[in-house]
C-alpha positions in Angstrom: 0.0 -0.3 -0.1 1.2 3.5 -0.7 1.5 6.0 2.0 0.8 9.7 0.5 2.2 11.2 4.0 4.3 8.6 6.5 3.3 9.2 9.3 6.9 11.5 10.9 9.0 9.1 12.4 10.0 9.8 16.5 13.4 11.2 17.6 16.1 8.4 19.0 15.5 9.4 22.3 11.7 9.2 22.1 10.0 5.6 23.9 9.3 3.8 21.2 7.1 -0.1 21.7 9.3 -3.2 21.9 6.2 -4.5 20.6 6.4 -2.7 17.4 10.2 -2.5 17.0 10.9 -5.7 18.5 8.7 -8.1 18.8 4.8 -8.1 16.5 5.9 -8.4 12.6 4.9 -5.3 10.1 1.4 -6.8 9.6 -0.2 -6.3 12.2 2.6 -2.9 13.2 0.6 -1.3 10.7 -3.1 -2.5 11.4 -2.3 -0.7 14.5 -0.5 2.6 13.3 -2.1 6.3 13.3 -1.3 5.8 9.5 -4.2 2.9 8.9 -6.4 4.0 11.8 -7.0 7.4 10.4 -6.9 5.9 6.8 -9.6 3.5 8.1 -11.9 6.2 9.9 -11.8 7.5 6.5 -13.6 4.7 4.5 -16.1 4.8 7.5 -17.1 8.6 6.4 -17.0 7.3 2.9 -19.2 4.4 3.4 -21.3 6.7 5.5 -21.4 9.4 2.3 -22.4 6.5 -0.1 -24.8 5.0 2.0 -26.1 8.2 2.5 -26.2 9.4 -1.5 -27.7 6.1 -1.8 -31.3 6.7 0.6 -31.3 10.2 -1.4 -29.8 12.8 1.0 -27.7 15.5 -1.1 -24.9 13.7 -1.5 -23.3 14.4 -4.7 -20.6 11.9 -7.0 -18.1 14.5 -7.2 -18.0 14.6 -3.6 -18.0 11.6 -3.3 -15.2 10.7 -5.6 -13.1 13.3 -3.6 -13.4 11.3 -0.3 -12.1 8.4 -2.3 -9.7 9.9 -3.9 -8.2 11.3 -0.9 -8.9 8.3 1.3 -4.9 7.8 1.7 -3.8 11.4 2.0 -3.3 12.0 4.9 -1.6 15.5 6.0 0.1 14.4 9.8 0.9 17.9 10.8 -2.1 19.6 9.9 -4.2 17.3 11.9 -1.5 18.0 14.5 -2.4 21.1 14.3 -6.1 21.2 14.2 -5.9 18.7 17.9 -3.6 21.4 19.3 -6.6 24.3 18.4 -9.7 21.9 18.7 -7.9 19.3 22.1 -10.6 16.8 19.9 -8.5 14.2 17.2 -12.1 13.4 15.5 -12.2 16.8 14.3 -8.7 17.7 13.6 -9.0 14.5 11.3 -12.3 16.2 10.0 -10.9 19.2 8.9 -7.6 17.9 7.6 -9.6 15.7 5.3 -12.2 18.7 4.5 -8.5 20.3 3.6 -8.0 17.7 1.1 -11.4 17.4 -0.1 -12.8 20.9 -0.2 -16.1 20.4 -2.1 -17.1 17.3 0.1 -16.2 18.9 3.0 -19.6 20.4 4.1 -20.5 16.8 4.0 -18.5 14.7 6.2 -19.5 13.4 9.1 -23.2 14.3 8.8 -25.3 13.4 11.3 -22.6 11.3 12.6 -20.9 11.8 16.8 -17.3 10.8 17.0 -17.9 6.8 18.1 -20.0 6.0 14.7 -16.3 7.0 13.7 -13.8 5.3 16.1 -15.5 2.1 16.9 -17.0 1.3 13.8 -13.0 1.5 12.8 -11.7 -0.5 15.8 -14.0 -3.1 15.1 -13.5 -3.2 11.2 -9.3 -3.0 12.6 -10.0 -5.6 15.5 -11.7 -8.3 12.9 -8.4 -7.5 10.3 -6.7 -8.2 13.6 -8.4 -11.3 14.8 -8.2 -12.8 11.6 -4.4 -12.4 11.0 -4.0 -14.4 13.9 -5.9 -17.1 13.1 -4.0 -17.4 9.5 -0.8 -17.5 12.3 -2.2 -19.9 14.3 -3.2 -22.0 11.4 0.4 -22.4 10.6 1.4 -23.1 13.9 -1.2 -26.2 14.5 0.4 -27.2 10.6 3.3 -27.4 12.0 2.9 -28.8 15.2 0.4 -31.4 13.8 3.5 -32.8 11.4 5.9 -32.9 14.5 3.3 -34.8 16.2 3.0 -37.1 13.7 6.7 -37.8 13.0 7.1 -38.3 16.9 4.4 -40.1 17.0 5.8 -43.6 18.7 8.8 -42.2 20.5 8.6 -43.3 24.2 9.8 -40.7 26.3 9.0 -40.2 30.5 5.8 -38.5 31.3 5.8 -36.9 34.6 3.0 -36.2 36.8 3.8 -33.4 39.7 6.8 -33.0 38.1 8.0 -36.4 39.1 8.2 -39.1 36.6 5.4 -41.0 35.8 4.4 -43.5 33.1 5.5 -42.9 29.8 4.0 -40.9 26.8 5.8 -40.9 23.4 6.6 -37.1 22.2 4.2 -36.7 19.7 2.0 -37.2 21.9 2.8 -34.7 24.4 3.1 -32.4 21.4 -0.7 -33.6 20.1 -1.5 -32.1 23.7 -0.1 -28.4 22.8 -1.4 -28.3 19.1 -5.2 -29.4 21.1 -5.1 -26.0 23.1 -4.1 -24.0 20.3 -7.3 -25.3 18.4 -9.1 -24.7 20.6 -8.4 -21.1 20.3 -8.6 -21.6 16.8 -12.0 -22.5 16.8 -12.9 -19.9 19.5 -11.3 -17.2 17.2 -13.7 -18.3 14.5 -16.9 -17.7 17.3 -16.0 -14.7 18.2 -15.4 -12.9 14.8 -19.2 -15.3 13.5 -20.5 -13.0 16.5 -18.9 -9.4 16.3 -21.3 -7.0 15.5 -20.5 -3.5 13.7 -22.1 -0.2 15.9 -23.5 1.4 12.9 -24.4 4.5 13.0 -26.6 4.9 16.3 -25.5 9.1 17.1 -24.8 10.5 19.7 -26.7 8.1 23.0 -27.7 5.6 20.6 -31.2 6.8 19.7 -30.3 7.3 16.0 -32.3 11.1 16.5 -29.4 13.0 14.1 -30.1 10.2 11.0 -34.1 10.5 11.7 -34.6 14.4 11.5 -31.9 13.9 8.4 -34.2 11.5 6.9 -37.6 13.5 7.7 -38.7 10.9 9.9 -38.5 7.9 7.5 -37.6 4.9 10.9 -37.4 3.0 7.4 -35.1 4.5 5.4 -32.9 5.0 9.2 -32.8 1.1 8.9 -31.2 1.3 5.6 -28.7 3.4 5.7 -27.7 1.8 8.7 -27.2 -1.4 6.9 -25.8 -0.3 3.8 -22.5 0.9 5.8 -22.5 -1.9 7.7 -22.7 -4.1 4.3 -19.9 -1.6 2.4 -17.4 -2.5 5.6 -18.3 -5.9 5.3 -20.2 -6.8 8.5 -23.5 -8.5 8.2 -24.5 -8.4 11.9 -25.5 -4.9 13.7 -26.2 -4.1 17.6 -30.0 -3.2 17.5 -29.5 -1.1 21.3 -26.4 0.8 21.5 -25.4 3.9 23.8 -22.3 6.1 22.0 -20.3 3.2 21.4 -20.5 -0.4 21.2 -20.8 -2.0 24.4 -17.3 -2.7 25.3 -18.6 -6.6 26.4 -17.5 -7.0 22.7 -13.8 -5.9 23.9 -14.0 -8.4 26.8 -14.7 -11.0 24.0 -12.1 -10.4 21.7 -9.5 -9.4 24.2 -10.3 -12.9 26.2 -10.0 -15.1 22.7 -6.3 -13.0 22.8 -5.9 -14.2 25.9 -6.5 -17.7 25.7 -3.7 -18.2 22.8 -1.3 -16.4 24.9 -2.1 -19.1 28.0 -2.1 -22.2 25.5 1.7 -20.5 24.3 2.8 -20.0 27.4 1.8 -24.4 28.6 3.6 -24.8 25.4 7.0 -22.6 25.5 7.3 -23.7 29.8 7.2 -27.4 28.5 10.2 -26.8 25.7 12.2 -24.8 28.6 12.0 -28.0 31.2 12.4 -30.6 29.0 16.0 -28.1 27.6 16.8 -28.3 31.1 17.4 -32.0 30.5 18.4 -32.3 27.1 15.7 -33.9 25.5 14.3 -30.9 23.5 15.8 -27.6 22.4 14.6 -24.7 20.3 16.5 -23.9 17.1 19.5 -22.2 17.7 21.7 -20.0 15.0 25.4 -21.4 14.5 26.5 -17.9 15.3 24.0 -17.6 18.7 25.0 -16.4 21.5 23.8 -17.6 24.4 25.4 -16.2 27.3 28.0 -13.2 27.7 29.3 -15.4 30.8 29.0 -18.3 29.5 29.9 -19.2 26.2 28.4 -23.2 26.5 24.7 -22.1 26.9 21.9 -22.6 24.8 19.6 -20.7 26.4 15.9 -21.3 25.1 15.6 -17.6 25.0 12.7 -17.6 22.0 10.6 -20.1 24.9 11.6 -17.7 27.2 10.4 -14.6 25.2 6.8 -16.7 24.2 6.3 -17.1 28.3 6.7 -12.9 28.9 5.1 -11.7 26.3 2.4 -14.6 27.5 2.1 -13.4 31.0 2.3 -9.7 29.9 -1.5 -10.4 27.4 -2.9 -12.5 30.2 -2.6 -9.6 32.6 -3.7 -6.9 30.3 -6.8 -8.9 29.5 -8.2 -7.7 32.6 -8.9 -3.9 30.9 -11.5 -4.4 29.1 -13.4 -6.1 32.0 -13.0 -3.0 34.2 -13.9 -0.7 31.2 -16.8 -2.4 30.2 -18.3 -2.6 34.2 -17.8 1.2 34.4 -19.3 2.7 30.9 -21.8 5.0 32.7 -25.2 5.6 31.0 -24.5 5.9 27.1 -21.0 6.6 27.7 -17.7 7.6 29.5 -14.4 9.0 28.1 -12.6 7.1 30.0 -12.5 3.7 28.5 -10.6 5.8 25.4 -6.7 6.0 27.1 -6.8 2.6 27.9 -8.2 1.1 25.0 -5.3 2.2 22.7 -3.0 0.6 25.2 -4.9 -2.7 25.7 -6.2 -3.6 22.4 -3.2 -3.0 20.0 -0.7 -4.3 22.4 -2.7 -7.4 23.0 -2.8 -8.4 19.3 1.0 -6.9 18.4 1.9 -9.4 21.5 0.0 -12.2 20.3 1.7 -11.7 16.7 4.9 -12.5 18.0 4.4 -15.3 20.3 2.7 -17.4 17.9 5.1 -16.5 14.9 8.2 -17.4 17.4 6.0 -20.4 18.1 6.0 -21.3 14.6 9.6 -20.6 14.2 10.8 -22.5 17.2 8.6 -25.8 16.0 9.8 -25.9 12.9 13.1 -26.1 14.3 12.5 -28.0 16.9 15.3 -31.0 18.0 14.2 -33.9 19.7 17.3 -35.6 21.1 16.1 -39.1 20.8 19.5 -40.5 22.7 19.1 -38.3 25.4 15.8 -39.1 25.7 16.6 -43.1 25.6 19.2 -42.7 28.4 16.2 -40.9 31.1 14.0 -43.7 29.9 16.6 -46.2 30.2 17.0 -44.5 33.6 13.8 -44.6 35.2 12.6 -48.1 33.2 12.7 -50.6 35.9 10.5 -48.0 38.5 8.2 -48.1 35.4 8.0 -51.3 35.4 7.4 -52.1 39.0 3.2 -53.1 38.0 4.2 -55.7 35.4 7.0 -57.5 37.6 4.4 -57.7 40.6 2.2 -59.0 38.3 4.6 -61.2 36.3 5.7 -62.7 40.0 2.4 -63.4 41.3 1.0 -65.1 38.3 4.3 -67.2 38.5 2.9 -68.5 41.9 4.2 -65.5 44.4 2.7 -64.0 47.2 1.7 -60.5 46.3 1.9 -59.0 49.7 6.0 -60.5 49.6 6.6 -59.3 46.5 5.6 -55.9 47.2 7.8 -55.1 50.3 10.8 -57.3 48.4 10.1 -55.0 45.2 10.1 -51.9 47.9 13.3 -52.7 49.9 14.8 -52.9 46.5 13.6 -49.9 44.9 14.8 -47.8 48.2 18.6 -49.5 47.7 18.7 -48.1 44.5 17.5 -45.0 45.0 20.5 -44.7 47.6 23.0 -46.1 44.9 21.4 -43.5 42.5 21.6 -40.5 44.7 25.4 -41.6 44.9 26.1 -41.1 41.9 25.6 -44.9 40.5 23.0 -46.4 38.0 19.6 -47.8 38.0 20.2 -51.6 38.8 16.6 -52.8 40.2 16.7 -55.1 37.4 20.3 -56.7 38.9 18.7 -56.9 42.1 15.3 -58.7 41.8 17.4 -60.7 39.5 19.4 -62.0 42.0 17.0 -62.8 44.5 15.8 -65.9 44.5 12.9 -65.4 46.2 11.2 -63.8 43.3 10.1 -65.8 40.9 11.8 -63.8 37.9 14.6 -63.6 36.1 17.4 -61.6 33.9 16.1 -62.3 30.8 12.2 -61.4 31.3 13.3 -58.6 32.9 15.9 -57.6 30.2 12.5 -57.5 27.8 10.7 -54.5 29.2 10.8 -51.9 26.5 9.4 -48.5 27.1 7.3 -49.3 23.6 5.2 -51.7 26.3 4.3 -48.6 28.7 3.4 -45.8 26.5 -0.6 -47.4 25.4 -2.1 -46.0 22.7 -0.5 -42.6 22.5 0.6 -43.3 18.9 -2.4 -44.3 17.6 -3.9 -41.3 19.7 -2.0 -38.8 18.1 -3.2 -40.7 15.1 -6.6 -40.6 15.1 -6.4 -37.0 16.9 -4.9 -35.1 13.3 -7.1 -37.3 10.9 -10.1 -37.0 12.5 -10.1 -33.6 14.0 -7.4 -31.5 13.1 -7.2 -31.9 9.1 -11.3 -31.9 8.8 -11.3 -28.2 10.9 -8.2 -26.9 8.8 -9.7 -27.9 5.6 -13.1 -26.2 6.8 -11.3 -22.7 7.5 -9.0 -23.8 4.2 -12.6 -23.2 2.4 -14.4 -20.5 4.9 -15.7 -17.0 3.4 -13.3 -15.6 6.0 -10.2 -17.5 4.6 -11.2 -16.1 1.4 -11.1 -12.6 2.9 -8.2 -10.4 1.6 -6.6 -8.9 4.9 -6.3 -5.2 3.5 -3.9 -2.7 5.3 
């Protein structure tokens, strides 16, 4: 997209958000840029003028054409000067736009109030941002699906309470991360489906100004509102509002963004913990530095960054709840500064973490040798229940066998705590009181303990993930171009 006038760049000593300079994509940053915000306001003004012309108000083709021609021609210096004079950003934009469109100046903002423009524009921007997030989640889900299938059969230690538990597979664990993101993916679809345009409601939501312009014709007012919404891509319009759309919509939108952060934090935390055990590592560049003091370090910095940004998103997701709860009567302005911060930053941070996780997933390093070593170290303990059952089946007393295994296990732990190997199988094989030999013990393999993990992964990808991705790829949303 060509910018007729680009926003002025901040001086080097001015604060810049790291979300836009370090973490988020240029496309998501552009959605919430000053230029795109003002250009979207102009799209609403243009849609309003076109709709007013269609319902018979005195708006000419020349005026509409002029508005369209200068929709992207934004003079930021003029806006800045007008805002200094009026102390009102929408009025500043109206006058700056009018300077570019002298013929149309008289009909810009006709019958509208500020939130007719700003709220509808915010919904357009957030809808586009949600669609971009959904596309990015599609890429992440696809990448996780491939990894889950690749490692569906590889046994690894399971953990409950942070302690070694029954084995699972690497692919099954990855599928668990995937399932969380799948819930988020579906929730985005529901939020977009339920998004309601504010429409043209006027100063207190009664549409009084538009009813007056249309000489008391209620049907014309409804037609006008439908025309504006249709031009801007919405098929749902709030039937009731004050001056603003209900801020409950912001709650729903940022809730789903926060849900993505929760899923991301879980996945990144697991990777960080597995990295400390050398079982899994995120991609690490050939010249990447892990530590300024310890050159050998391969810190999972991408996953750590995901957790950091995810916590930020989860914390600011509370903001819209407070805002929605204190919108006095038909509106107050204490929502404005808050929304200017929490809405863009939630999306920018979410964009950053999803892209990071796609990068991590595609370059994920699974250290099979370390996984096998860790499994072999713990395998005798994991085989205790089958050993107990086998001894009992061979005529041993269940309670006596249980006590003998307990004694040998405690002795083995003592050896391991001093740095020795897990010798539980050797102890049991050497105990004449236990009817099981070394051959039977050594036959135990990790693959015996993973249950249906491989089949669960296959069924999940084939029956749930693939159909959902295919459905989304064929949906109207997927065909919609995300325009910045």
